[in-house]
N, CA and C atoms of all chains as a GROMACS GRO file, in nm:
protein
  657
    1SER      N    1   9.351  11.550  20.087
    1SER     CA    2   9.272  11.464  20.173
    1SER      C    3   9.349  11.334  20.198
    2GLN      N    4   9.314  11.272  20.308
    2GLN     CA    5   9.382  11.149  20.345
    2GLN      C    6   9.317  11.029  20.276
    3THR      N    7   9.401  10.940  20.225
    3THR     CA    8   9.351  10.817  20.165
    3THR      C    9   9.437  10.701  20.212
    4ILE      N   10   9.379  10.583  20.205
    4ILE     CA   11   9.448  10.462  20.245
    4ILE      C   12   9.434  10.360  20.134
    5HIS      N   13   9.544  10.300  20.095
    5HIS     CA   14   9.544  10.204  19.987
    5HIS      C   15   9.586  10.069  20.041
    6GLN      N   16   9.515   9.968  20.003
    6GLN     CA   17   9.544   9.833  20.050
    6GLN      C   18   9.530   9.739  19.931
    7TRP      N   19   9.627   9.652  19.913
    7TRP     CA   20   9.620   9.556  19.802
    7TRP      C   21   9.695   9.428  19.836
    8PRO      N   22   9.657   9.317  19.766
    8PRO     CA   23   9.551   9.308  19.667
    8PRO      C   24   9.414   9.298  19.733
    9ALA      N   25   9.309   9.301  19.654
    9ALA     CA   26   9.174   9.291  19.708
    9ALA      C   27   9.140   9.147  19.745
   10THR      N   28   9.185   9.053  19.665
   10THR     CA   29   9.164   8.912  19.695
   10THR      C   30   9.294   8.836  19.667
   11LEU      N   31   9.310   8.728  19.742
   11LEU     CA   32   9.432   8.650  19.729
   11LEU      C   33   9.402   8.506  19.767
   12VAL      N   34   9.445   8.413  19.684
   12VAL     CA   35   9.434   8.270  19.716
   12VAL      C   36   9.574   8.216  19.719
   13GLN      N   37   9.611   8.161  19.834
   13GLN     CA   38   9.747   8.113  19.851
   13GLN      C   39   9.747   7.969  19.905
   14PRO      N   40   9.842   7.887  19.864
   14PRO     CA   41   9.849   7.751  19.920
   14PRO      C   42   9.909   7.752  20.060
   15VAL      N   43   9.872   7.651  20.136
   15VAL     CA   44   9.930   7.634  20.268
   15VAL      C   45  10.082   7.625  20.256
   16GLY      N   46  10.152   7.692  20.345
   16GLY     CA   47  10.298   7.687  20.346
   16GLY      C   48  10.365   7.794  20.261
   17SER      N   49  10.286   7.868  20.186
   17SER     CA   50  10.344   7.973  20.102
   17SER      C   51  10.360   8.101  20.184
   18PRO      N   52  10.445   8.194  20.139
   18PRO     CA   53  10.462   8.321  20.211
   18PRO      C   54  10.352   8.419  20.177
   19LEU      N   55  10.344   8.523  20.259
   19LEU     CA   56  10.241   8.625  20.240
   19LEU      C   57  10.302   8.763  20.260
   20SER      N   58  10.260   8.856  20.176
   20SER     CA   59  10.295   8.996  20.198
   20SER      C   60  10.179   9.083  20.153
   21LEU      N   61  10.119   9.151  20.248
   21LEU     CA   62  10.011   9.246  20.219
   21LEU      C   63  10.061   9.386  20.251
   22GLU      N   64  10.035   9.478  20.161
   22GLU     CA   65  10.088   9.613  20.179
   22GLU      C   66   9.976   9.716  20.195
   23CYS      N   67  10.003   9.813  20.278
   23CYS     CA   68   9.909   9.920  20.304
   23CYS      C   69   9.987  10.052  20.302
   24THR      N   70   9.936  10.150  20.231
   24THR     CA   71  10.000  10.282  20.231
   24THR      C   72   9.895  10.389  20.258
   25VAL      N   73   9.940  10.494  20.322
   25VAL     CA   74   9.852  10.605  20.358
   25VAL      C   75   9.905  10.731  20.292
   26GLU      N   76   9.814  10.814  20.245
   26GLU     CA   77   9.853  10.941  20.184
   26GLU      C   78   9.783  11.056  20.256
   27GLY      N   79   9.850  11.169  20.257
   27GLY     CA   80   9.785  11.289  20.308
   27GLY      C   81   9.796  11.310  20.457
   28THR      N   82   9.882  11.233  20.524
   28THR     CA   83   9.900  11.253  20.666
   28THR      C   84  10.042  11.213  20.703
   29SER      N   85  10.089  11.264  20.813
   29SER     CA   86  10.224  11.230  20.860
   29SER      C   87  10.216  11.162  20.996
   30ASN      N   88  10.307  11.067  21.017
   30ASN     CA   89  10.317  10.996  21.143
   30ASN      C   90  10.182  10.942  21.193
   31PRO      N   91  10.110  10.873  21.107
   31PRO     CA   92   9.983  10.816  21.154
   31PRO      C   93  10.006  10.693  21.241
   32ASN      N   94   9.910  10.662  21.325
   32ASN     CA   95   9.906  10.530  21.388
   32ASN      C   96   9.847  10.434  21.285
   33LEU      N   97   9.910  10.319  21.270
   33LEU     CA   98   9.867  10.222  21.168
   33LEU      C   99   9.829  10.090  21.234
   34TYR      N  100   9.734  10.020  21.175
   34TYR     CA  101   9.679   9.898  21.234
   34TYR      C  102   9.655   9.792  21.128
   35TRP      N  103   9.669   9.667  21.170
   35TRP     CA  104   9.621   9.553  21.091
   35TRP      C  105   9.516   9.480  21.175
   36TYR      N  106   9.398   9.460  21.113
   36TYR     CA  107   9.291   9.382  21.173
   36TYR      C  108   9.264   9.261  21.085
   37ARG      N  109   9.207   9.157  21.147
   37ARG     CA  110   9.160   9.041  21.072
   37ARG      C  111   9.017   9.011  21.113
   38GLN      N  112   8.939   8.972  21.013
   38GLN     CA  113   8.801   8.932  21.039
   38GLN      C  114   8.780   8.795  20.977
   39ALA      N  115   8.763   8.693  21.062
   39ALA     CA  116   8.732   8.560  21.013
   39ALA      C  117   8.585   8.558  20.970
   40ALA      N  118   8.551   8.461  20.887
   40ALA     CA  119   8.415   8.454  20.832
   40ALA      C  120   8.311   8.453  20.943
   41GLY      N  121   8.216   8.547  20.937
   41GLY     CA  122   8.108   8.553  21.034
   41GLY      C  123   8.150   8.600  21.172
   42ARG      N  124   8.269   8.652  21.184
   42ARG     CA  125   8.319   8.695  21.316
   42ARG      C  126   8.347   8.844  21.318
   43GLY      N  127   8.382   8.894  21.436
   43GLY     CA  128   8.416   9.034  21.451
   43GLY      C  129   8.559   9.063  21.411
   44LEU      N  130   8.598   9.189  21.422
   44LEU     CA  131   8.732   9.230  21.385
   44LEU      C  132   8.828   9.212  21.502
   45GLN      N  133   8.940   9.154  21.474
   45GLN     CA  134   9.042   9.129  21.575
   45GLN      C  135   9.166   9.210  21.541
   46LEU      N  136   9.212   9.289  21.635
   46LEU     CA  137   9.334   9.366  21.614
   46LEU      C  138   9.455   9.275  21.619
   47LEU      N  139   9.537   9.279  21.515
   47LEU     CA  140   9.656   9.195  21.508
   47LEU      C  141   9.782   9.273  21.549
   48PHE      N  142   9.803   9.388  21.486
   48PHE     CA  143   9.922   9.468  21.510
   48PHE      C  144   9.886   9.617  21.505
   49TYR      N  145   9.963   9.696  21.577
   49TYR     CA  146   9.953   9.840  21.558
   49TYR      C  147  10.092   9.900  21.567
   50SER      N  148  10.105  10.019  21.507
   50SER     CA  149  10.235  10.084  21.500
   50SER      C  150  10.217  10.235  21.520
   51VAL      N  151  10.298  10.292  21.608
   51VAL     CA  152  10.289  10.435  21.634
   51VAL      C  153  10.402  10.511  21.566
   52GLY      N  154  10.493  10.439  21.498
   52GLY     CA  155  10.601  10.506  21.428
   52GLY      C  156  10.684  10.406  21.349
   53ILE      N  157  10.777  10.457  21.270
   53ILE     CA  158  10.862  10.372  21.186
   53ILE      C  159  10.935  10.272  21.274
   54GLY      N  160  10.929  10.147  21.234
   54GLY     CA  161  11.000  10.042  21.306
   54GLY      C  162  10.938  10.000  21.438
   55GLN      N  163  10.830  10.063  21.479
   55GLN     CA  164  10.766  10.032  21.607
   55GLN      C  165  10.641   9.948  21.582
   56ILE      N  166  10.644   9.824  21.626
   56ILE     CA  167  10.533   9.731  21.604
   56ILE      C  168  10.493   9.671  21.738
   57SER      N  169  10.362   9.671  21.763
   57SER     CA  170  10.309   9.603  21.880
   57SER      C  171  10.215   9.493  21.832
   58SER      N  172  10.232   9.375  21.890
   58SER     CA  173  10.151   9.260  21.852
   58SER      C  174  10.046   9.236  21.958
   59GLU      N  175   9.924   9.216  21.913
   59GLU     CA  176   9.814   9.196  22.008
   59GLU      C  177   9.789   9.050  22.040
   60VAL      N  178   9.811   8.961  21.945
   60VAL     CA  179   9.784   8.820  21.967
   60VAL      C  180   9.898   8.738  21.908
   61PRO      N  181   9.938   8.630  21.976
   61PRO     CA  182  10.041   8.542  21.917
   61PRO      C  183   9.984   8.473  21.793
   62GLN      N  184  10.066   8.465  21.690
   62GLN     CA  185  10.013   8.410  21.567
   62GLN      C  186  10.126   8.384  21.470
   63ASN      N  187  10.086   8.342  21.354
   63ASN     CA  188  10.177   8.304  21.247
   63ASN      C  189  10.214   8.423  21.158
   64LEU      N  190  10.182   8.543  21.199
   64LEU     CA  191  10.200   8.660  21.116
   64LEU      C  192  10.297   8.758  21.181
   65SER      N  193  10.353   8.846  21.100
   65SER     CA  194  10.437   8.954  21.150
   65SER      C  195  10.404   9.082  21.074
   66ALA      N  196  10.444   9.194  21.128
   66ALA     CA  197  10.419   9.322  21.063
   66ALA      C  198  10.546   9.405  21.065
   67SER      N  199  10.557   9.494  20.968
   67SER     CA  200  10.671   9.584  20.962
   67SER      C  201  10.626   9.719  20.911
   68ARG      N  202  10.700   9.821  20.951
   68ARG     CA  203  10.670   9.958  20.908
   68ARG      C  204  10.802  10.020  20.862
   69PRO      N  205  10.839   9.994  20.737
   69PRO     CA  206  10.968  10.043  20.688
   69PRO      C  207  10.968  10.194  20.659
   70GLN      N  208  10.853  10.250  20.634
   70GLN     CA  209  10.841  10.394  20.608
   70GLN      C  210  10.722  10.449  20.688
   71ASP      N  211  10.718  10.579  20.702
   71ASP     CA  212  10.617  10.642  20.786
   71ASP      C  213  10.475  10.604  20.748
   72ARG      N  214  10.450  10.595  20.616
   72ARG     CA  215  10.314  10.572  20.571
   72ARG      C  216  10.297  10.437  20.502
   73GLN      N  217  10.380  10.341  20.539
   73GLN     CA  218  10.373  10.208  20.479
   73GLN      C  219  10.370  10.104  20.590
   74PHE      N  220  10.274  10.012  20.581
   74PHE     CA  221  10.258   9.908  20.682
   74PHE      C  222  10.242   9.776  20.609
   75ILE      N  223  10.322   9.677  20.646
   75ILE     CA  224  10.324   9.550  20.573
   75ILE      C  225  10.291   9.435  20.668
   76LEU      N  226  10.205   9.347  20.624
   76LEU     CA  227  10.171   9.226  20.699
   76LEU      C  228  10.231   9.106  20.626
   77SER      N  229  10.301   9.021  20.700
   77SER     CA  230  10.374   8.913  20.635
   77SER      C  231  10.355   8.782  20.708
   78SER      N  232  10.385   8.675  20.634
   78SER     CA  233  10.395   8.543  20.693
   78SER      C  234  10.497   8.464  20.613
   79LYS      N  235  10.576   8.382  20.681
   79LYS     CA  236  10.673   8.298  20.609
   79LYS      C  237  10.606   8.174  20.555
   80LYS      N  238  10.510   8.120  20.632
   80LYS     CA  239  10.440   7.999  20.589
   80LYS      C  240  10.295   8.008  20.632
   81LEU      N  241  10.204   8.021  20.538
   81LEU     CA  242  10.063   8.036  20.570
   81LEU      C  243  10.002   7.906  20.620
   82LEU      N  244   9.908   7.921  20.713
   82LEU     CA  245   9.827   7.811  20.764
   82LEU      C  246   9.684   7.828  20.714
   83LEU      N  247   9.607   7.719  20.716
   83LEU     CA  248   9.467   7.729  20.677
   83LEU      C  249   9.394   7.832  20.763
   84SER      N  250   9.430   7.836  20.890
   84SER     CA  251   9.363   7.926  20.984
   84SER      C  252   9.394   8.073  20.959
   85ASP      N  253   9.485   8.102  20.868
   85ASP     CA  254   9.516   8.242  20.836
   85ASP      C  255   9.415   8.301  20.738
   86SER      N  256   9.326   8.220  20.687
   86SER     CA  257   9.223   8.272  20.596
   86SER      C  258   9.137   8.375  20.668
   87GLY      N  259   9.099   8.477  20.592
   87GLY     CA  260   9.014   8.580  20.653
   87GLY      C  261   9.019   8.708  20.572
   88PHE      N  262   8.955   8.808  20.626
   88PHE     CA  263   8.948   8.941  20.565
   88PHE      C  264   9.040   9.032  20.643
   89TYR      N  265   9.146   9.080  20.578
   89TYR     CA  266   9.248   9.159  20.646
   89TYR      C  267   9.229   9.307  20.614
   90LEU      N  268   9.227   9.386  20.718
   90LEU     CA  269   9.201   9.528  20.703
   90LEU      C  270   9.314   9.609  20.763
   91CYS      N  271   9.358   9.706  20.688
   91CYS     CA  272   9.455   9.804  20.735
   91CYS      C  273   9.378   9.930  20.775
   92ALA      N  274   9.426   9.999  20.875
   92ALA     CA  275   9.360  10.122  20.917
   92ALA      C  276   9.463  10.220  20.969
   93TRP      N  277   9.426  10.348  20.966
   93TRP     CA  278   9.510  10.449  21.028
   93TRP      C  279   9.421  10.538  21.115
   94SER      N  280   9.484  10.601  21.212
   94SER     CA  281   9.405  10.687  21.300
   94SER      C  282   9.477  10.818  21.326
   95ALA      N  283   9.395  10.918  21.348
   95ALA     CA  284   9.441  11.049  21.393
   95ALA      C  285   9.336  11.095  21.493
   96LEU      N  286   9.341  11.218  21.531
   96LEU     CA  287   9.242  11.268  21.626
   96LEU      C  288   9.102  11.250  21.571
   97GLY      N  289   9.017  11.184  21.647
   97GLY     CA  290   8.876  11.178  21.610
   97GLY      C  291   8.826  11.049  21.553
   98GLY      N  292   8.906  10.975  21.479
   98GLY     CA  293   8.849  10.853  21.423
   98GLY      C  294   8.950  10.770  21.346
   99TYR      N  295   8.906  10.656  21.305
   99TYR     CA  296   8.988  10.563  21.229
   99TYR      C  297   8.937  10.556  21.086
  100THR      N  298   9.029  10.536  20.992
  100THR     CA  299   8.992  10.514  20.853
  100THR      C  300   9.046  10.379  20.810
  101PHE      N  301   8.958  10.298  20.754
  101PHE     CA  302   8.995  10.163  20.715
  101PHE      C  303   9.013  10.154  20.565
  102GLY      N  304   9.103  10.064  20.526
  102GLY     CA  305   9.117  10.033  20.385
  102GLY      C  306   9.004   9.942  20.339
  103SER      N  307   9.011   9.907  20.212
  103SER     CA  308   8.903   9.826  20.153
  103SER      C  309   8.919   9.678  20.180
  104GLY      N  310   9.032   9.639  20.235
  104GLY     CA  311   9.048   9.501  20.279
  104GLY      C  312   9.105   9.407  20.174
  105THR      N  313   9.166   9.300  20.223
  105THR     CA  314   9.215   9.191  20.138
  105THR      C  315   9.150   9.062  20.188
  106ARG      N  316   9.082   8.994  20.098
  106ARG     CA  317   9.021   8.866  20.136
  106ARG      C  318   9.121   8.757  20.101
  107LEU      N  319   9.176   8.694  20.202
  107LEU     CA  320   9.276   8.590  20.185
  107LEU      C  321   9.214   8.453  20.207
  108THR      N  322   9.234   8.366  20.111
  108THR     CA  323   9.190   8.227  20.124
  108THR      C  324   9.313   8.139  20.113
  109VAL      N  325   9.338   8.062  20.216
  109VAL     CA  326   9.451   7.970  20.216
  109VAL      C  327   9.395   7.832  20.185
  110VAL      N  328   9.450   7.771  20.082
  110VAL     CA  329   9.395   7.642  20.037
  110VAL      C  330   9.498   7.528  20.049
  111ASP      N  331   8.978   9.769  22.753
  111ASP     CA  332   8.872   9.856  22.705
  111ASP      C  333   8.742   9.823  22.776
  112ALA      N  334   8.664   9.928  22.808
  112ALA     CA  335   8.533   9.905  22.868
  112ALA      C  336   8.444   9.836  22.767
  113LYS      N  337   8.348   9.753  22.820
  113LYS     CA  338   8.268   9.670  22.732
  113LYS      C  339   8.141   9.744  22.691
  114THR      N  340   8.092   9.715  22.572
  114THR     CA  341   7.963   9.766  22.527
  114THR      C  342   7.872   9.649  22.496
  115THR      N  343   7.741   9.673  22.510
  115THR     CA  344   7.641   9.571  22.481
  115THR      C  345   7.543   9.626  22.381
  116GLN      N  346   7.524   9.552  22.271
  116GLN     CA  347   7.431   9.593  22.166
  116GLN      C  348   7.340   9.476  22.132
  117PRO      N  349   7.220   9.506  22.082
  117PRO     CA  350   7.136   9.394  22.034
  117PRO      C  351   7.201   9.331  21.911
  118ASN      N  352   7.175   9.203  21.893
  118ASN     CA  353   7.237   9.133  21.780
  118ASN      C  354   7.186   9.185  21.646
  119SER      N  355   7.057   9.217  21.640
  119SER     CA  356   7.001   9.258  21.510
  119SER      C  357   6.883   9.352  21.531
  120MET      N  358   6.855   9.430  21.426
  120MET     CA  359   6.738   9.517  21.424
  120MET      C  360   6.689   9.526  21.281
  121GLU      N  361   6.558   9.538  21.266
  121GLU     CA  362   6.498   9.554  21.134
  121GLU      C  363   6.426   9.688  21.126
  122SER      N  364   6.426   9.744  21.009
  122SER     CA  365   6.359   9.871  20.988
  122SER      C  366   6.301   9.873  20.848
  123ASN      N  367   6.201   9.959  20.832
  123ASN     CA  368   6.149   9.984  20.699
  123ASN      C  369   6.218  10.105  20.638
  124GLU      N  370   6.227  10.101  20.507
  124GLU     CA  371   6.290  10.213  20.437
  124GLU      C  372   6.216  10.343  20.467
  125GLU      N  373   6.291  10.451  20.478
  125GLU     CA  374   6.238  10.584  20.505
  125GLU      C  375   6.197  10.605  20.651
  126GLU      N  376   6.207  10.502  20.734
  126GLU     CA  377   6.174  10.519  20.875
  126GLU      C  378   6.300  10.537  20.959
  127PRO      N  379   6.289  10.598  21.077
  127PRO     CA  380   6.408  10.614  21.161
  127PRO      C  381   6.449  10.481  21.225
  128VAL      N  382   6.578  10.472  21.254
  128VAL     CA  383   6.632  10.356  21.323
  128VAL      C  384   6.705  10.405  21.447
  129HIS      N  385   6.672  10.344  21.561
  129HIS     CA  386   6.738  10.380  21.687
  129HIS      C  387   6.817  10.260  21.734
  130LEU      N  388   6.947  10.272  21.736
  130LEU     CA  389   7.035  10.162  21.776
  130LEU      C  390   7.089  10.188  21.916
  131PRO      N  391   7.050  10.105  22.012
  131PRO     CA  392   7.096  10.128  22.150
  131PRO      C  393   7.231  10.065  22.177
  132CYS      N  394   7.301  10.122  22.274
  132CYS     CA  395   7.429  10.067  22.318
  132CYS      C  396   7.442  10.094  22.468
  133ASN      N  397   7.468   9.990  22.544
  133ASN     CA  398   7.491  10.006  22.687
  133ASN      C  399   7.640   9.997  22.717
  134HIS      N  400   7.686  10.088  22.799
  134HIS     CA  401   7.828  10.090  22.838
  134HIS      C  402   7.836  10.137  22.982
  135SER      N  403   7.791  10.052  23.071
  135SER     CA  404   7.777  10.091  23.212
  135SER      C  405   7.912  10.112  23.281
  136THR      N  406   8.021  10.057  23.227
  136THR     CA  407   8.152  10.072  23.291
  136THR      C  408   8.237  10.178  23.223
  137ILE      N  409   8.175  10.267  23.151
  137ILE     CA  410   8.248  10.371  23.078
  137ILE      C  411   8.326  10.458  23.176
  138SER      N  412   8.446  10.498  23.136
  138SER     CA  413   8.526  10.586  23.221
  138SER      C  414   8.515  10.730  23.170
  139GLY      N  415   8.562  10.823  23.250
  139GLY     CA  416   8.548  10.964  23.216
  139GLY      C  417   8.621  11.005  23.089
  140THR      N  418   8.723  10.930  23.050
  140THR     CA  419   8.800  10.965  22.931
  140THR      C  420   8.759  10.889  22.807
  141ASP      N  421   8.661  10.800  22.818
  141ASP     CA  422   8.617  10.720  22.704
  141ASP      C  423   8.526  10.800  22.612
  142TYR      N  424   8.563  10.804  22.485
  142TYR     CA  425   8.473  10.856  22.383
  142TYR      C  426   8.385  10.740  22.332
  143ILE      N  427   8.265  10.772  22.290
  143ILE     CA  428   8.174  10.674  22.232
  143ILE      C  429   8.182  10.689  22.081
  144HIS      N  430   8.229  10.584  22.017
  144HIS     CA  431   8.244  10.583  21.872
  144HIS      C  432   8.143  10.488  21.812
  145TRP      N  433   8.097  10.521  21.693
  145TRP     CA  434   8.014  10.430  21.613
  145TRP      C  435   8.076  10.415  21.475
  146TYR      N  436   8.086  10.289  21.434
  146TYR     CA  437   8.132  10.255  21.300
  146TYR      C  438   8.028  10.163  21.239
  147ARG      N  439   8.028  10.155  21.107
  147ARG     CA  440   7.943  10.057  21.042
  147ARG      C  441   8.023   9.986  20.934
  148GLN      N  442   7.984   9.861  20.909
  148GLN     CA  443   8.055   9.781  20.810
  148GLN      C  444   7.954   9.723  20.712
  149LEU      N  445   7.966   9.765  20.589
  149LEU     CA  446   7.883   9.708  20.484
  149LEU      C  447   7.945   9.576  20.441
  150PRO      N  448   7.868   9.487  20.381
  150PRO     CA  449   7.922   9.356  20.341
  150PRO      C  450   8.046   9.368  20.253
  151SER      N  451   8.147   9.292  20.290
  151SER     CA  452   8.273   9.283  20.214
  151SER      C  453   8.348   9.416  20.205
  152GLN      N  454   8.326   9.504  20.301
  152GLN     CA  455   8.399   9.631  20.304
  152GLN      C  456   8.459   9.652  20.443
  153GLY      N  457   8.553   9.745  20.450
  153GLY     CA  458   8.606   9.782  20.580
  153GLY      C  459   8.509   9.867  20.657
  154PRO      N  460   8.523   9.874  20.789
  154PRO     CA  461   8.435   9.959  20.869
  154PRO      C  462   8.448  10.105  20.828
  155GLU      N  463   8.339  10.177  20.846
  155GLU     CA  464   8.331  10.318  20.808
  155GLU      C  465   8.292  10.398  20.932
  156TYR      N  466   8.365  10.505  20.958
  156TYR     CA  467   8.334  10.590  21.072
  156TYR      C  468   8.196  10.654  21.053
  157VAL      N  469   8.116  10.653  21.160
  157VAL     CA  470   7.985  10.714  21.154
  157VAL      C  471   7.982  10.843  21.236
  158ILE      N  472   8.015  10.830  21.364
  158ILE     CA  473   8.002  10.945  21.453
  158ILE      C  474   8.071  10.914  21.584
  159HIS      N  475   8.107  11.013  21.660
  159HIS     CA  476   8.156  10.989  21.795
  159HIS      C  477   8.124  11.108  21.884
  160GLY      N  478   8.122  11.082  22.014
  160GLY     CA  479   8.092  11.189  22.108
  160GLY      C  480   8.146  11.156  22.246
  161LEU      N  481   8.145  11.256  22.334
  161LEU     CA  482   8.195  11.237  22.470
  161LEU      C  483   8.082  11.252  22.571
  162THR      N  484   8.018  11.368  22.574
  162THR     CA  485   7.909  11.391  22.668
  162THR      C  486   7.785  11.447  22.601
  163SER      N  487   7.804  11.539  22.510
  163SER     CA  488   7.690  11.604  22.446
  163SER      C  489   7.643  11.526  22.325
  164ASN      N  490   7.516  11.543  22.292
  164ASN     CA  491   7.463  11.483  22.170
  164ASN      C  492   7.532  11.542  22.049
  165VAL      N  493   7.546  11.461  21.945
  165VAL     CA  494   7.621  11.500  21.826
  165VAL      C  495   7.536  11.471  21.703
  166ASN      N  496   7.550  11.558  21.605
  166ASN     CA  497   7.481  11.537  21.477
  166ASN      C  498   7.580  11.553  21.364
  167ASN      N  499   7.569  11.469  21.263
  167ASN     CA  500   7.641  11.491  21.139
  167ASN      C  501   7.553  11.447  21.023
  168ARG      N  502   7.611  11.448  20.904
  168ARG     CA  503   7.528  11.421  20.787
  168ARG      C  504   7.480  11.276  20.782
  169MET      N  505   7.548  11.188  20.854
  169MET     CA  506   7.512  11.047  20.850
  169MET      C  507   7.410  11.009  20.956
  170ALA      N  508   7.427  11.065  21.077
  170ALA     CA  509   7.346  11.018  21.189
  170ALA      C  510   7.350  11.117  21.304
  171SER      N  511   7.277  11.082  21.410
  171SER     CA  512   7.283  11.156  21.535
  171SER      C  513   7.321  11.060  21.645
  172LEU      N  514   7.389  11.112  21.744
  172LEU     CA  515   7.427  11.032  21.860
  172LEU      C  516   7.369  11.098  21.984
  173ALA      N  517   7.284  11.022  22.052
  173ALA     CA  518   7.225  11.070  22.177
  173ALA      C  519   7.292  10.998  22.292
  174ILE      N  520   7.350  11.074  22.384
  174ILE     CA  521   7.425  11.018  22.496
  174ILE      C  522   7.348  11.046  22.625
  175ALA      N  523   7.326  10.940  22.702
  175ALA     CA  524   7.255  10.956  22.829
  175ALA      C  525   7.333  11.047  22.923
  176GLU      N  526   7.263  11.110  23.012
  176GLU     CA  527   7.326  11.205  23.103
  176GLU      C  528   7.435  11.139  23.189
  177ASP      N  529   7.412  11.014  23.231
  177ASP     CA  530   7.512  10.942  23.310
  177ASP      C  531   7.615  10.872  23.223
  178ARG      N  532   7.603  10.885  23.092
  178ARG     CA  533   7.694  10.827  22.992
  178ARG      C  534   7.698  10.676  22.994
  179LYS      N  535   7.605  10.611  23.061
  179LYS     CA  536   7.610  10.465  23.066
  179LYS      C  537   7.538  10.401  22.948
  180SER      N  538   7.481  10.480  22.865
  180SER     CA  539   7.419  10.428  22.743
  180SER      C  540   7.416  10.538  22.638
  181SER      N  541   7.398  10.495  22.514
  181SER     CA  542   7.387  10.590  22.404
  181SER      C  543   7.301  10.528  22.295
  182THR      N  544   7.255  10.610  22.204
  182THR     CA  545   7.171  10.564  22.094
  182THR      C  546   7.216  10.630  21.965
  183LEU      N  547   7.242  10.549  21.866
  183LEU     CA  548   7.270  10.600  21.732
  183LEU      C  549   7.138  10.610  21.658
  184ILE      N  550   7.113  10.723  21.598
  184ILE     CA  551   6.987  10.745  21.529
  184ILE      C  552   7.013  10.769  21.381
  185LEU      N  553   6.957  10.681  21.300
  185LEU     CA  554   6.955  10.703  21.154
  185LEU      C  555   6.817  10.760  21.124
  186HIS      N  556   6.812  10.881  21.076
  186HIS     CA  557   6.684  10.951  21.071
  186HIS      C  558   6.588  10.894  20.968
  187ARG      N  559   6.639  10.855  20.852
  187ARG     CA  560   6.555  10.796  20.748
  187ARG      C  561   6.636  10.684  20.684
  188ALA      N  562   6.606  10.561  20.722
  188ALA     CA  563   6.685  10.448  20.675
  188ALA      C  564   6.667  10.428  20.525
  189THR      N  565   6.777  10.398  20.459
  189THR     CA  566   6.772  10.359  20.319
  189THR      C  567   6.831  10.219  20.307
  190LEU      N  568   6.814  10.159  20.191
  190LEU     CA  569   6.868  10.024  20.172
  190LEU      C  570   7.019  10.023  20.188
  191ARG      N  571   7.083  10.136  20.160
  191ARG     CA  572   7.228  10.145  20.172
  191ARG      C  573   7.275  10.152  20.317
  192ASP      N  574   7.181  10.168  20.409
  192ASP     CA  575   7.218  10.170  20.551
  192ASP      C  576   7.223  10.030  20.611
  193ALA      N  577   7.189   9.928  20.535
  193ALA     CA  578   7.196   9.791  20.584
  193ALA      C  579   7.344   9.754  20.607
  194ALA      N  580   7.377   9.726  20.732
  194ALA     CA  581   7.518   9.704  20.768
  194ALA      C  582   7.523   9.652  20.912
  195VAL      N  583   7.644   9.620  20.955
  195VAL     CA  584   7.667   9.591  21.097
  195VAL      C  585   7.717   9.719  21.162
  196TYR      N  586   7.652   9.760  21.269
  196TYR     CA  587   7.686   9.884  21.337
  196TYR      C  588   7.755   9.850  21.470
  197TYR      N  589   7.872   9.910  21.488
  197TYR     CA  590   7.952   9.883  21.607
  197TYR      C  591   7.956  10.006  21.698
  198CYS      N  592   7.929   9.983  21.824
  198CYS     CA  593   7.942  10.085  21.927
  198CYS      C  594   8.071  10.054  22.004
  199ILE      N  595   8.162  10.148  22.010
  199ILE     CA  596   8.296  10.122  22.066
  199ILE      C  597   8.334  10.234  22.160
  200LEU      N  598   8.390  10.197  22.274
  200LEU     CA  599   8.445  10.297  22.365
  200LEU      C  600   8.595  10.310  22.338
  201HIS      N  601   8.640  10.431  22.329
  201HIS     CA  602   8.780  10.453  22.294
  201HIS      C  603   8.836  10.569  22.374
  202SER      N  604   8.948  10.545  22.442
  202SER     CA  605   9.014  10.653  22.516
  202SER      C  606   9.145  10.684  22.446
  203ASN      N  607   9.247  10.713  22.521
  203ASN     CA  608   9.370  10.763  22.458
  203ASN      C  609   9.469  10.652  22.424
  204ASP      N  610   9.431  10.528  22.440
  204ASP     CA  611   9.523  10.425  22.392
  204ASP      C  612   9.503  10.410  22.242
  205TYR      N  613   9.578  10.324  22.186
  205TYR     CA  614   9.582  10.318  22.039
  205TYR      C  615   9.483  10.219  21.979
  206LYS      N  616   9.417  10.143  22.063
  206LYS     CA  617   9.344  10.030  22.010
  206LYS      C  618   9.194  10.053  22.004
  207LEU      N  619   9.135  10.018  21.892
  207LEU     CA  620   8.991  10.023  21.874
  207LEU      C  621   8.943   9.879  21.877
  208SER      N  622   8.865   9.843  21.981
  208SER     CA  623   8.822   9.704  21.997
  208SER      C  624   8.677   9.688  21.953
  209PHE      N  625   8.656   9.599  21.858
  209PHE     CA  626   8.524   9.578  21.802
  209PHE      C  627   8.455   9.460  21.871
  210GLY      N  628   8.327   9.478  21.902
  210GLY     CA  629   8.245   9.367  21.950
  210GLY      C  630   8.172   9.304  21.833
  211ALA      N  631   8.058   9.242  21.861
  211ALA     CA  632   7.981   9.174  21.756
  211ALA      C  633   7.893   9.270  21.677
  212GLY      N  634   7.858   9.385  21.737
  212GLY     CA  635   7.778   9.483  21.666
  212GLY      C  636   7.633   9.445  21.651
  213THR      N  637   7.556   9.535  21.589
  213THR     CA  638   7.415   9.513  21.558
  213THR      C  639   7.399   9.506  21.408
  214THR      N  640   7.342   9.397  21.360
  214THR     CA  641   7.315   9.384  21.216
  214THR      C  642   7.182   9.450  21.186
  215VAL      N  643   7.187   9.553  21.104
  215VAL     CA  644   7.066   9.627  21.067
  215VAL      C  645   7.019   9.582  20.930
  216THR      N  646   6.893   9.543  20.924
  216THR     CA  647   6.830   9.505  20.798
  216THR      C  648   6.724   9.609  20.764
  217VAL      N  649   6.724   9.657  20.640
  217VAL     CA  650   6.627   9.758  20.597
  217VAL      C  651   6.537   9.696  20.491
  218ARG      N  652   6.408   9.699  20.519
  218ARG     CA  653   6.310   9.642  20.426
  218ARG      C  654   6.260   9.750  20.331
  219ALA      N  655   6.254   9.715  20.205
  219ALA     CA  656   6.206   9.810  20.103
  219ALA      C  657   6.055   9.832  20.115
   0.00000   0.00000   0.00000
């Protein structure tokens, strides 16, 4: 069966520090991968998606970047975090029929 | 992506059915109607999807209007665990799933 792993579950980082969130998928090959962010009390915003290794599409200009070094690994990064980067970050993958989301990382930038 | 319109919130009593409406008057012929739900502090969870015909699964039923300009998600017997934000989303063959504000469902014991 397909599973998606996302870590860490919570993270508190100071302003200006780097960020690396990792997401891995098991049980499928060549999935489409996504990073979403949900600010407090808001809806989900698509940040990045990837249809293959090394292929990244950015949906909104921001302080973040994404990489896909392996077929089933998707990484969200930042060189210097801003207060506005706080939020609930969700990784997801899709195949025919639907999307599966990870359990999310709650990031608080202080 | 074509836009969907949902009520902001709905309340239900436990063990009673819940009918969640969604309007999508600009739906295109290739758009599937997807429903997801998000429990507090969790990622969204797939509920059901359909194209033209009504669909049933273990979680819910999806009733699609004949002109496809609206649909209704039906939770047959609401439980406290069904309290969540429910999102109605149109999705075609592009890669992006766009979430709106959804409907916040509250279930009273």
